[in-house]
Structure formats: structure tokens, C-alpha cells
FIVO-846860 format. One record per residue (C-alpha): residue number from 1; residue in one letter; x, y, z. Coordinates in nm, 4 decimals, always signed. Layout:
REM FIVO-846860
+------+--------+----------+----------+----------+
: tiza : nudren :     east :    north :       up :
+------+--------+----------+----------+----------+
:  NUM :      A :        X :        Y :        Z :
...
+------+--------+----------+----------+----------+
This chain:
REM FIVO-846860
+------+--------+----------+----------+----------+
: tiza : nudren :     east :    north :       up :
+------+--------+----------+----------+----------+
:    1 :      M :  -2.4205 :  +0.0493 :  -4.5892 :
:    2 :      K :  -2.7379 :  +0.0465 :  -4.4178 :
:    3 :      I :  -2.7446 :  -0.1943 :  -4.1285 :
:    4 :      M :  -3.0709 :  -0.3081 :  -3.9582 :
:    5 :      A :  -3.0847 :  -0.4154 :  -3.5973 :
:    6 :      I :  -3.3583 :  -0.6494 :  -3.4270 :
:    7 :      D :  -3.4484 :  -0.6799 :  -3.0686 :
:    8 :      Y :  -3.6193 :  -1.0140 :  -3.0932 :
:    9 :      G :  -3.9109 :  -1.0740 :  -2.8428 :
:   10 :      D :  -4.1664 :  -1.3326 :  -2.7590 :
:   11 :      A :  -4.4638 :  -1.0911 :  -2.8451 :
:   12 :      R :  -4.3003 :  -0.8019 :  -2.9872 :
:   13 :      T :  -4.0118 :  -0.7271 :  -3.1621 :
:   14 :      G :  -3.8336 :  -0.3931 :  -3.2403 :
:   15 :      F :  -3.6385 :  -0.2856 :  -3.5681 :
:   16 :      A :  -3.3977 :  -0.0020 :  -3.6069 :
:   17 :      I :  -3.2019 :  +0.0921 :  -3.9428 :
:   18 :      S :  -2.9066 :  +0.2838 :  -3.9782 :
:   19 :      D :  -2.8327 :  +0.5614 :  -4.2383 :
:   20 :      R :  -2.5999 :  +0.4764 :  -4.5359 :
:   21 :      S :  -2.2855 :  +0.6406 :  -4.3602 :
:   22 :      E :  -2.3374 :  +0.4222 :  -4.0628 :
:   23 :      F :  -2.3632 :  +0.7217 :  -3.8282 :
:   24 :      L :  -2.7280 :  +0.7604 :  -3.7521 :
:   25 :      A :  -2.9597 :  +0.4628 :  -3.5966 :
:   26 :      S :  -3.3370 :  +0.5439 :  -3.6447 :
:   27 :      P :  -3.6125 :  +0.3278 :  -3.5105 :
:   28 :      I :  -3.8463 :  +0.1973 :  -3.7550 :
:   29 :      G :  -4.1179 :  -0.0039 :  -3.5868 :
:   30 :      T :  -4.2366 :  -0.2918 :  -3.3625 :
:   31 :      V :  -4.3786 :  -0.5951 :  -3.4963 :
:   32 :      P :  -4.6375 :  -0.7795 :  -3.3174 :
:   33 :      E :  -4.5721 :  -1.1246 :  -3.4012 :
:   34 :      R :  -4.5393 :  -1.4467 :  -3.1801 :
:   35 :      N :  -4.4602 :  -1.6853 :  -3.4577 :
:   36 :      A :  -4.0749 :  -1.6888 :  -3.5177 :
:   37 :      E :  -4.0976 :  -1.8018 :  -3.8833 :
:   38 :      R :  -4.3548 :  -1.5429 :  -3.9961 :
:   39 :      L :  -4.1556 :  -1.2608 :  -3.8119 :
:   40 :      A :  -3.8397 :  -1.3922 :  -3.9965 :
:   41 :      D :  -4.0484 :  -1.3621 :  -4.3326 :
:   42 :      K :  -4.1263 :  -0.9999 :  -4.2119 :
:   43 :      A :  -3.7808 :  -0.9072 :  -4.0959 :
:   44 :      A :  -3.6404 :  -1.0278 :  -4.4350 :
:   45 :      Q :  -3.9091 :  -0.8090 :  -4.6077 :
:   46 :      T :  -3.8356 :  -0.5106 :  -4.3855 :
:   47 :      A :  -3.4451 :  -0.5498 :  -4.4708 :
:   48 :      A :  -3.5030 :  -0.5504 :  -4.8132 :
:   49 :      E :  -3.7549 :  -0.2545 :  -4.8061 :
:   50 :      Y :  -3.4988 :  -0.0287 :  -4.6278 :
:   51 :      G :  -3.2265 :  -0.1695 :  -4.8314 :
:   52 :      A :  -3.0242 :  -0.2975 :  -4.5505 :
:   53 :      G :  -2.6650 :  -0.4733 :  -4.6353 :
:   54 :      E :  -2.6320 :  -0.6423 :  -4.2941 :
:   55 :      I :  -2.8597 :  -0.7593 :  -4.0056 :
:   56 :      I :  -2.7649 :  -0.7217 :  -3.6136 :
:   57 :      V :  -2.9693 :  -0.9637 :  -3.3940 :
:   58 :      G :  -2.9503 :  -0.8732 :  -3.0415 :
:   59 :      L :  -2.8052 :  -1.1316 :  -2.8010 :
:   60 :      P :  -2.9154 :  -1.1233 :  -2.4534 :
:   61 :      I :  -2.6149 :  -1.2589 :  -2.2718 :
:   62 :      N :  -2.6335 :  -1.2860 :  -1.8811 :
:   63 :      M :  -2.4517 :  -1.0322 :  -1.6729 :
:   64 :      N :  -2.2164 :  -1.3131 :  -1.5876 :
:   65 :      G :  -2.1276 :  -1.3656 :  -1.9671 :
:   66 :      T :  -2.3404 :  -1.6855 :  -1.9856 :
:   67 :      E :  -2.5967 :  -1.7618 :  -2.2314 :
:   68 :      G :  -2.9911 :  -1.8888 :  -2.1143 :
:   69 :      P :  -3.2671 :  -2.0013 :  -2.3166 :
:   70 :      R :  -3.3503 :  -1.6458 :  -2.4434 :
:   71 :      A :  -3.0210 :  -1.6296 :  -2.6191 :
:   72 :      E :  -3.0752 :  -1.9483 :  -2.7554 :
:   73 :      K :  -3.3970 :  -1.8380 :  -2.8975 :
:   74 :      C :  -3.2274 :  -1.5479 :  -3.0192 :
:   75 :      R :  -2.9827 :  -1.7408 :  -3.2087 :
:   76 :      A :  -3.2426 :  -1.9787 :  -3.3526 :
:   77 :      F :  -3.4245 :  -1.6513 :  -3.4917 :
:   78 :      A :  -3.0889 :  -1.5243 :  -3.6621 :
:   79 :      E :  -3.0717 :  -1.8723 :  -3.8371 :
:   80 :      L :  -3.4057 :  -1.8196 :  -3.9479 :
:   81 :      L :  -3.3113 :  -1.4986 :  -4.1002 :
:   82 :      K :  -3.0040 :  -1.6261 :  -4.2682 :
:   83 :      E :  -3.2506 :  -1.8785 :  -4.4481 :
:   84 :      R :  -3.4653 :  -1.6032 :  -4.5692 :
:   85 :      T :  -3.2194 :  -1.3571 :  -4.6758 :
:   86 :      D :  -2.8615 :  -1.3219 :  -4.8621 :
:   87 :      L :  -2.7232 :  -1.0645 :  -4.6041 :
:   88 :      P :  -2.4967 :  -1.1252 :  -4.3169 :
:   89 :      V :  -2.6756 :  -1.1892 :  -3.9979 :
:   90 :      R :  -2.4622 :  -1.1260 :  -3.6826 :
:   91 :      M :  -2.5245 :  -1.1563 :  -3.3432 :
:   92 :      W :  -2.4532 :  -0.8517 :  -3.0977 :
:   93 :      D :  -2.4382 :  -0.8525 :  -2.7140 :
:   94 :      E :  -2.7722 :  -0.6500 :  -2.6137 :
:   95 :      R :  -2.7218 :  -0.6423 :  -2.2149 :
:   96 :      S :  -2.8871 :  -0.4007 :  -2.0411 :
:   97 :      T :  -3.0591 :  -0.2264 :  -2.3775 :
:   98 :      T :  -3.4132 :  -0.2939 :  -2.2334 :
:   99 :      V :  -3.3172 :  -0.1340 :  -1.9270 :
:  100 :      T :  -3.1605 :  +0.1387 :  -2.0986 :
:  101 :      A :  -3.4423 :  +0.1859 :  -2.3090 :
:  102 :      H :  -3.6770 :  +0.2102 :  -2.0138 :
:  103 :      N :  -3.4808 :  +0.4483 :  -1.8355 :
:  104 :      I :  -3.4973 :  +0.6877 :  -2.1802 :
:  105 :      L :  -3.8927 :  +0.6521 :  -2.1863 :
:  106 :      N :  -3.8843 :  +0.7189 :  -1.8107 :
:  107 :      E :  -3.6849 :  +1.0460 :  -1.9163 :
:  108 :      T :  -3.9369 :  +1.1299 :  -2.1904 :
:  109 :      N :  -4.2347 :  +1.0673 :  -1.9588 :
:  110 :      V :  -4.3616 :  +0.7594 :  -2.1945 :
:  111 :      R :  -4.5945 :  +0.5588 :  -2.0000 :
:  112 :      G :  -4.8405 :  +0.2620 :  -2.0386 :
:  113 :      K :  -4.9625 :  +0.1366 :  -2.3824 :
:  114 :      A :  -4.7452 :  +0.3847 :  -2.5605 :
:  115 :      R :  -4.4415 :  +0.2328 :  -2.3691 :
:  116 :      K :  -4.5120 :  -0.1079 :  -2.4473 :
:  117 :      A :  -4.5669 :  -0.0146 :  -2.8190 :
:  118 :      V :  -4.2043 :  +0.1367 :  -2.8646 :
:  119 :      V :  -3.9601 :  -0.0067 :  -2.5939 :
:  120 :      D :  -3.8549 :  -0.2999 :  -2.8123 :
:  121 :      T :  -3.8055 :  -0.0308 :  -3.0951 :
:  122 :      V :  -3.6118 :  +0.1986 :  -2.8613 :
:  123 :      A :  -3.4061 :  -0.1215 :  -2.7721 :
:  124 :      A :  -3.3219 :  -0.2157 :  -3.1255 :
:  125 :      T :  -3.1967 :  +0.1429 :  -3.1853 :
:  126 :      I :  -2.9705 :  +0.1318 :  -2.8723 :
:  127 :      I :  -2.8412 :  -0.2339 :  -3.0036 :
:  128 :      L :  -2.7782 :  -0.0592 :  -3.3421 :
:  129 :      E :  -2.6090 :  +0.2476 :  -3.1882 :
:  130 :      G :  -2.3713 :  -0.0050 :  -2.9975 :
:  131 :      Y :  -2.2856 :  -0.1760 :  -3.3024 :
:  132 :      L :  -2.2244 :  +0.1386 :  -3.5074 :
:  133 :      E :  -2.0007 :  +0.2710 :  -3.2349 :
:  134 :      Y :  -1.7847 :  -0.0451 :  -3.2410 :
:  135 :      R :  -1.7563 :  -0.0523 :  -3.6295 :
:  136 :      R :  -1.6285 :  +0.3068 :  -3.5943 :
:  137 :      K :  -1.3818 :  +0.2235 :  -3.3503 :
:  138 :      K :  -1.2728 :  -0.0491 :  -3.5518 :
:  139 :      A :  -1.2120 :  +0.1274 :  -3.8555 :
:  140 :      K :  -1.0148 :  +0.3933 :  -3.6476 :
:  141 :      Q :  -0.7771 :  +0.1265 :  -3.5427 :
:  142 :      A :  -0.7226 :  +0.0083 :  -3.8547 :
:  143 :      D :  -0.6013 :  +0.3469 :  -3.9859 :
+------+--------+----------+----------+----------+
């Protein structure tokens, strides 16, 4: 099953998709949109275009395990997605993914406007990689 991950942001939101075997996570783009309703429509359309069977939305949990205002916004966005699609929409802990994305972009020397354009997509890919790894471990435990 293909799984789509979303790194939801106030101005830009990154998308990533897995392959059917749930092995590879690939970036599919960043959407510049400030309106959550329009963004939810675009996300639902993108999920349909790519044939996603599930959507993962990154949940920015604080390092101490609490949830702040940003987490509330992400949960509200996930609810909008649930209204627009018949797919399961799950939240996934995205702690440190943006920091990791910036580190990856530093290593590949991506700077300035180019960095701004891709950091959310890289973060979505990292979120998806974490979720896919969790699913693989869960499947092994079930065997």
C-alpha cells in the first residue's frame, strides 16, 4: 500500500509518498498554501493522484512529550483531511525532523531559496521513513 506523509506548515507543507512495498519514501513536493481548507483539498487530491491508501500527518511533540499550539494546528489539519478523504489519517511524532532535514541539506550544500523550497518535503520524507520503519518492526514482531 502506498502511504503519503505530510509535514504541515503555516506557509509551506511538504509531501512524501512510499512505494507499494512500503520500502522507499520519496519526496513529492512542497505546496505553498496558508489556508488550511485549501491545503486539505490539495492534500486529498494529491493522495488520490498517487494512489495513497493511508495518510500520515507529522505531529510536532515537544521534547518533553507535551503538545503545544503547533500540535493542535496539525491535529485540526488532520481532521480536515479526514473530512475530505475516505483514507485513514494518522498522526506521527515528528520530533526533530525539521532539524534532521536541515542537517541533510547542510551536508548536500543546499542553501538559500533552494533550501526553503525543499526543507518541508525533506521533513515529510523523514516522517514517512520513520513510520515505514515502525510498520516493518511491527510486522516482524507479529511473525
